[in-house]
N, C-alpha and C positions, 0 to 999 in steps of 0.2 A: 163189170165194174163201172160205177158211176163216174162220169167225167167231172173233174174238179178243176178249178182255175188256180194255178200256182204261179206266183211271181218269184223269180230268183234274182237276188242281188249279187252280182259278181259272176264272171264267166271265165275264170281260170280253169285249171284242171278239174277242180271240184265242181264248179258251177256247170261246166260243159258236160261233165259226166251225168250230173243230175238232170239237166235239161234234156239230154238225149234219151236217157232212160225213161223219164216221165212222158216225154212226147211219144216215144215208141209204144208206151202202154195206153195211148189214146187220151191223155190228159191235155188240157189247154195250158200252154206254158208261155210266159213272157220273161225275157231276160233283160236286166239292166246292167250295162257294162261300160266302164270308163274308157277303155282303149278302143279307138276306132278300128284299128287293124283286126282286133279280135272280133268285133261286131261284124265286120265284113266277111270274115272267114265263117262265122257261125251262120250268117244269113244264107250262105250257099249250101250248107250241109245239114241244117236243122229245121224241122217243121215246127217253128215257134216264132213269136214276135220278138225281134231284137231291137232294143232301144239303146242308143249311144248316149250315156249320161251317168250321173252319180246317184246311186240308190239312196244316199243320205239326203238328197234334195227333194223336197215335196213336189217340185215341178215335174220331175221325171217319174215319181211315184204316181202322180195324177195322170200323166201320160200313159202309164201302164194300167190305168183303170184299177188302181189298188182297192177302190171302194167295193169292187165285186169279187176280190180275191178271197178264196177259202183259206189259203195258206201263203205266208210269205217266209222265205228262207234266205238268210243273208250268209254268204259263204266266201267272203273275201279273205285275204290273208291278214286282215287287221281287225282285231277284236273290238276296238273302239268303234270303227266304222260299222261293224255288224250290229253292235248294240244300238247305236244311234239310228240306223236304218230300221231296225225292228221296233224301237220305241215310236218312231215317226209313223210307221205303218199302223201301229195300234192306236196311238192318240189322235192322228189326223184322219185315218181312213177306217178305223174299227175292224181291222183284220182279226178274225177270231183265233187264228193259230199262228204262232211265231216259232221258227226254228232257226238256230244260229250255229254256224261252225265256230268252235272255240279252239284257237291255236295254242293258247296257254291254259293248261288244265287248272291253274290257280284261279282263273276267272269263271269257271263253271258255276260255282255257287252264287256269284253275283248275278249272272244271267238268270238263273232259276228263281232267285229272290224277286226279280221284277217280272216274272211271268214268261220268260223265254226258255224254250226247250234248248238246252245247250249240249251239243254233241261234237265229239272230236273225230269220230270215225265216219268217213264218207258213206260207206255201205250202210251204216246204221241210220244215217240221215235219210237215205233213199227208202230204207225199210220203214222208218218212222212215218214218212210222208205217205207211202202207199198203203201201209196197214191202217192208218187212221182214216184214209179216204175210202176204204172198201166198205160198201154198204152190204150187210149180211155176211161179211167175211170176218177175218180176224182183225180186231181193233186193238192196237197196242196202247195200253193205258199208261204204263210207266216202264222206263228202262232201268234196270237194276244191275248192280255189280259190273259197272262199266260195259254194259251191253251184252253180257253173257246170259242174263235172264230177262224175261219180260212178263209182265202181268197182262194177259190178253182176254178179250171178250168175244164170244160168238153169239149172234142172234140165230137161234135154230129156226129154219123156215117152216112154214105151215105144211109144205109137202116136199117130198124128195130127200129128206134127211135119213140116212141109214141108222142114225142114233135114236130116232123117235121110237118110244115104246121099250127101249132097252134100259136095263139097270146100269148104274154107273160102273159096276164091276165088269160088265159085259162089253164095255166100249173098246177095250183093247188099247188103252192109252199108253204111250211110251213111259218108261220109268222116270224120265226127267220132266213129267207133266203131272201136276196135282190140281184137281178141281178145288176151287176155293168157295164158290157160292153159285146158287141158281136163283135168278130173279124170275118169279112167276106171278102174274096178275097182281103186281104191286107188293108182293111179299118176297123176302130174301130168305132162302133156305141154305143151311150148311149141309152139303151133300154127303150121304153115306152110301155104302156099297150097293144097298138094295133100292135106292131111290131111282125112279124112272126119269128119263129125259122126255119132255113133251114138246109138241109144236109151240113156238112162240117163246120158249124159255130163253133167257139171256144167261149164258154159262160163262163164268169167269174162272180162269186157271192161271197158275204160275208155271212157266215152261222155259226150257232153254231155247235160245233162238233157233238152233238147228232142228228142233222138234216141233216148231210152229206148224210146218206143213203137215206133219202127221196128225196134229191136233185138228187142223182144218179138215183133213180127209175123214177122220173118225166121226166128226159131227156133220159135215156137209157133203161128204162123198166126192169131193173134188180132187182131181189130180194135182199134185204139188206143182207150183209154178217153177220156172227156171230159177236156179240158184243165183244169188246176187254175185256180181263181180267183186274182185278183191278191192281193198281200200285204195283210194288215190289220195295222195297227200301233197 
C-alpha cells in the first residue's frame, strides 16, 4: 500500500481511533488537537506527529505541513469547526481530499455541496480514507445508502491477477456485487457475461461494504484485510 500523508483535526475518541489505525497501516499521520492533556497522552502512545493547537487556525495547519497532505479529515464534535477547518485546508493549502465527521445528519448535504465528504460513521471514515489511498486496490468512489453500498474501482495489474483472461461470468463474484463498467485503453465498456478481464483494465462495480474484500480477492487474488473495528462515537 502506498504511504500517504494524512492530517487529522481533532483527537477525541474518533480522531484517536483514526490516527492509530492509519499509523498502524504505515501511513504518515499528523494530528492537530486543542487539549494539551490529550496531546501528551497521544504523544506517548502513537507513532504520529502531534500538534497542540486549533485545526481551524492557519498557523497550526501550516505547522502540520498541510500543503503536502493528501487527505485532511476533521473529526471534532463540532460540525462548524469541522467545516471551517476543511475549507481552510482546501482554500489555503490546496488539500485535494477533504473528509469530515458530521455530528448532525441534517448538515451532511451542506458539507457535500461545498466538496467535503461528510460521514457520520467512524468506521466508514477509516474505510473511506484507506480505500481511496490504496494504489491498485479497491478505490471507493461514492458511499451510498448511508454506507451500506459503495461504488468501487479496481485497476487490474499487468501480472498476477487471477481474473485475467476470465470471462465476467467466471469470476465468482458475490451476489451483492455487480460490475458496472470496464475502462480499457480509453474506452468504457458495459460488461456482459462473456466479456474477458484483461491486464490494465479499470473495473468498476457496485457492492455491499461487507463484500468489498471478496471483490478484491476475485480480481487481485489478495487475502482480505482484517475487518474494521466497530464504530466509535
